[in-house]
N, C-alpha and C positions, 0 to 999 in steps of 0.2 A: 504495499499499501504506499502509495505516495504522499508526502503532507508539506506543511509549509517549510520550504528552504530545501527541497529536495532538488536535486540536480534538472530532474525533469520539469519541475515548475520553474527552476531558473534559465531554463532553454525555451519553454514557453514565454515567459516574460519577455526575454529577448524577442523573441519572434514578435509578440504585440507589441516591441517597441517601434521596429520597421512597418507593420501592418497591423492597426488596430483587428483584433478579432483571430489573429493568426493562433496566437497561444492556445486560443479555446478550442480552435479545430485539430489542434494536435491532442488536445487533452478529450477529444470527443464530445465538447461541448457545440454542437452545431447552430442551436437557436440562439444562445447566448453569442456567438463568433458572430451571425448576420447581424443580431440586435448591434453590437458594438461597430462593425464595419459601418453600415447603414447611420447609425446615429453620428459617428465621428465625420463620416463624410458630409452629412446635412450640417453638421456645426460647425466643418471647415469652412463652408460658404459664406457663414457669420465670422469668421475667425475665433469659434468659440470650442474648435474641434479637440483643441489641445486637452480640454477637460475629460472627455470620452477616452481620446487617446492614453492619457494618465490614470484613468480607472481600468482602461482595458489590461495597461500592463500590471497593475496593481492585483487585479483579480486573479490573473494567472499565476501571478507569484505564490497568493496563500490560497490556491486551491486545495482542498482536501478531498481526494475521492468518495468519502462519506459523504460529502455534500450535496452530492448528485441527487 
């Protein structure tokens, strides 16, 4: 089981750093990934996408498999 700070979560967080939602895809959380990507895209249009982008990174980093 992976938990906070695991290698898999660090990799997922790094992926989300480059593309919001990519880390969630690696963790198998497709619905959250689609939401993160769409929300970040929509908010980047008004220069607030960094909020969702940061949330995506933190969410991927602290994910525990038992949270699903």
